[in-house]
C-alpha positions as semicolon CSV with decimal commas, in nm:
position;residue;x (nm);y (nm);z (nm)
1;M;-2,225;1,165;-0,219
2;A;-1,855;1,181;-0,149
3;L;-1,699;1,034;0,162
4;I;-1,546;1,328;0,348
5;I;-1,244;1,271;0,572
6;S;-1,115;1,565;0,775
7;V;-0,761;1,538;0,915
8;A;-0,753;1,757;1,225
9;A;-0,543;1,826;1,534
10;Q;-0,508;2,121;1,768
11;K;-0,129;2,098;1,773
12;G;0,088;2,185;1,475
13;G;0,369;1,963;1,354
14;V;0,188;1,631;1,393
15;G;0,184;1,554;1,020
16;K;-0,170;1,648;0,916
17;S;-0,071;1,761;0,566
18;T;0,157;1,463;0,508
19;L;-0,119;1,228;0,620
20;S;-0,377;1,405;0,402
21;I;-0,149;1,391;0,099
22;N;-0,069;1,024;0,140
23;L;-0,428;0,915;0,204
24;A;-0,539;1,105;-0,104
25;S;-0,254;0,969;-0,316
26;C;-0,318;0,611;-0,204
27;L;-0,686;0,630;-0,293
28;H;-0,612;0,811;-0,620
29;S;-0,357;0,548;-0,721
30;S;-0,609;0,271;-0,658
31;G;-0,856;0,428;-0,900
32;H;-1,078;0,649;-0,685
33;S;-1,183;1,002;-0,770
34;V;-1,026;1,206;-0,490
35;L;-1,025;1,576;-0,407
36;V;-0,798;1,739;-0,151
37;V;-0,933;2,052;0,020
38;D;-0,663;2,269;0,177
39;T;-0,801;2,491;0,454
40;D;-0,459;2,557;0,609
41;P;-0,323;2,908;0,535
42;Q;0,024;2,753;0,505
43;G;-0,097;2,586;0,186
44;T;0,119;2,274;0,209
45;C;-0,118;2,062;0,002
46;Q;-0,142;2,334;-0,264
47;A;0,237;2,362;-0,284
48;W;0,262;1,983;-0,311
49;A;0,013;1,974;-0,599
50;T;0,198;2,255;-0,779
51;R;0,524;2,067;-0,742
52;G;0,369;1,748;-0,881
53;A;0,215;1,931;-1,176
54;S;0,550;2,093;-1,259
55;R;0,699;1,745;-1,287
56;G;0,415;1,619;-1,508
57;L;0,268;1,396;-1,238
58;S;-0,101;1,313;-1,228
59;G;-0,219;1,337;-0,869
60;P;-0,549;1,423;-0,703
61;P;-0,661;1,784;-0,752
62;V;-0,623;2,030;-0,464
63;V;-0,847;2,330;-0,399
64;A;-0,821;2,593;-0,127
65;I;-1,128;2,681;0,080
66;E;-1,128;2,904;0,386
67;G;-1,239;2,713;0,692
68;A;-1,511;2,966;0,768
69;S;-1,683;2,900;0,434
70;L;-1,621;2,524;0,420
71;R;-1,975;2,417;0,513
72;R;-2,120;2,649;0,250
73;D;-1,882;2,576;-0,037
74;L;-1,786;2,210;0,002
75;P;-2,110;2,045;-0,121
76;Q;-2,074;2,209;-0,462
77;V;-1,698;2,156;-0,487
78;A;-1,723;1,789;-0,385
79;K;-1,965;1,691;-0,662
80;G;-1,834;1,412;-0,880
81;F;-1,572;1,284;-0,633
82;D;-1,571;0,957;-0,440
83;V;-1,361;1,087;-0,153
84;V;-1,272;1,433;-0,023
85;I;-0,974;1,477;0,211
86;V;-0,982;1,800;0,414
87;D;-0,650;1,923;0,553
88;T;-0,703;2,161;0,846
89;P;-0,498;2,431;1,021
90;P;-0,344;2,367;1,365
91;R;-0,594;2,548;1,580
92;A;-0,928;2,499;1,746
93;G;-1,231;2,725;1,710
94;A;-1,496;2,781;1,446
95;E;-1,278;2,669;1,154
96;S;-1,193;2,336;1,316
97;V;-1,552;2,277;1,415
98;G;-1,658;2,354;1,058
99;A;-1,414;2,098;0,915
100;M;-1,545;1,837;1,157
101;L;-1,910;1,918;1,085
102;V;-1,869;1,839;0,714
103;A;-1,685;1,513;0,782
104;D;-1,803;1,155;0,782
105;L;-1,475;1,066;0,947
106;V;-1,235;1,280;1,152
107;V;-0,879;1,145;1,160
108;I;-0,665;1,283;1,442
109;P;-0,289;1,221;1,413
110;V;-0,073;1,223;1,724
111;I;0,304;1,189;1,749
112;P;0,490;1,046;2,049
113;G;0,523;1,292;2,337
114;A;0,342;1,423;2,642
115;A;0,258;1,763;2,491
116;D;0,099;1,594;2,192
117;V;-0,118;1,369;2,408
118;W;-0,236;1,670;2,608
119;A;-0,314;1,864;2,290
120;I;-0,522;1,574;2,156
121;Q;-0,760;1,618;2,447
122;Q;-0,827;1,973;2,323
123;T;-0,897;1,837;1,976
124;L;-1,140;1,583;2,120
125;A;-1,316;1,862;2,309
126;T;-1,360;2,049;1,979
127;L;-1,493;1,729;1,823
128;E;-1,755;1,703;2,096
129;Q;-1,872;2,053;2,006
130;A;-1,925;1,938;1,649
131;R;-2,107;1,626;1,765
132;Q;-2,364;1,839;1,943
133;L;-2,485;1,926;1,593
134;R;-2,391;1,600;1,414
135;P;-2,370;1,310;1,660
136;E;-2,299;1,062;1,380
137;I;-1,945;1,190;1,311
138;V;-1,698;0,900;1,330
139;S;-1,351;0,970;1,468
140;T;-1,025;0,786;1,510
141;L;-0,674;0,853;1,634
142;V;-0,364;0,746;1,444
143;L;-0,014;0,728;1,589
144;N;0,222;0,904;1,348
145;R;0,602;0,925;1,328
146;A;0,622;0,631;1,563
147;D;0,930;0,422;1,631
148;R;1,027;0,143;1,865
149;T;1,113;0,367;2,161
150;T;0,958;0,349;2,505
151;L;0,811;0,695;2,447
152;A;0,611;0,567;2,148
153;K;0,480;0,275;2,352
154;M;0,382;0,506;2,638
155;T;0,208;0,742;2,397
156;R;0,014;0,450;2,250
157;Q;-0,100;0,348;2,597
158;A;-0,201;0,705;2,678
159;I;-0,414;0,756;2,366
160;D;-0,570;0,411;2,407
161;G;-0,716;0,549;2,732
162;L;-0,880;0,857;2,582
163;G;-1,206;0,685;2,491
164;T;-1,167;0,728;2,113
165;K;-1,084;0,451;1,868
166;V;-0,713;0,422;1,788
167;L;-0,612;0,261;1,460
168;S;-0,395;-0,047;1,497
169;T;-0,191;0,068;1,196
170;T;0,075;0,327;1,276
171;L;0,295;0,537;1,050
172;G;0,666;0,524;1,120
173;S;0,917;0,804;1,127
174;R;1,044;0,742;0,775
175;V;1,246;0,960;0,536
176;A;1,038;0,838;0,241
177;F;0,737;1,041;0,354
178;G;0,925;1,369;0,335
179;E;1,096;1,276;0,010
180;A;0,766;1,190;-0,155
181;V;0,599;1,517;-0,055
182;L;0,900;1,714;-0,179
183;A;0,873;1,528;-0,510
184;G;0,507;1,624;-0,544
185;T;0,369;1,274;-0,508
186;G;0,259;1,019;-0,248
187;V;0,480;0,755;-0,097
188;V;0,277;0,474;-0,260
189;D;0,395;0,604;-0,598
190;F;0,732;0,741;-0,494
191;A;0,852;0,422;-0,321
192;A;0,590;0,156;-0,386
193;D;0,783;-0,128;-0,221
194;S;0,887;0,068;0,088
195;A;0,773;0,013;0,445
196;A;0,619;0,362;0,436
197;A;0,402;0,271;0,136
198;S;0,291;-0,051;0,305
199;E;0,191;0,145;0,613
200;V;-0,014;0,393;0,409
201;R;-0,196;0,113;0,226
202;A;-0,275;-0,063;0,553
203;L;-0,387;0,262;0,716
204;T;-0,614;0,350;0,424
205;K;-0,773;0,006;0,432
206;E;-0,828;0,024;0,807
207;L;-0,982;0,372;0,783
208;L;-1,232;0,261;0,520
209;G;-1,306;-0,049;0,722
210;S;-1,392;0,164;1,024
211;L;-1,672;0,320;0,819
212;G;-1,811;-0,009;0,686
213;E;-1,959;-0,010;0,339
214;L;-1,909;0,293;0,114
215;N;-2,147;0,357;-0,175
216;G;-2,258;-0,005;-0,181
217;T;-1,911;-0,162;-0,185
218;T;-1,709;-0,329;0,086
219;E;-1,395;-0,186;0,234
220;E;-1,191;-0,456;0,059
221;D;-1,324;-0,325;-0,271
222;R;-1,254;0,038;-0,182
223;A;-0,927;0,012;0,008
224;A;-0,599;0,070;-0,165
225;G;-0,367;-0,213;-0,255
């Protein structure tokens, strides 16, 4: 069965689609069979895939599924893939719970700022609703668009105190991420030697490590890079 990773957050603008795209691209580039499921009505992942195809690039396939039908449709759609990345809309409710219920791992991005830390607590409350039905769901927070400012350090301290695992790897506020998405590819292919690409590889490896063995292989075998 496929490993299913849902990227979710109550607040918009925290980089869910960019994170989903780059996780999928990193795994795809390292030889895994990856599917991206776009449940966000904005369709960022779909637009990204269309852009890549128009340039003749070979990236992971993207399909659109409405959040309300995700639990019903995903098992059939996910057949034959190693990993499924689910990009979610910026809202709580039944759709967010559904995306969490299908997930082996829920990744919650947060960017520096008080409003974002407060919104994460709403996301964690939604996650607890999902865990009432599936207690085994693993979750982790990832600091995104981070820099060396005091605000980023304070945000890190705040999310460390929320009782949910926080990845040690952070993603910086880097132009390469936006440029890669606009080009229809992931940063590991767009700028392989960049700091952004190194961060994505490290993040992917740490995420897989947090789940232990996958399909009989170690995280070193499965992780990108």
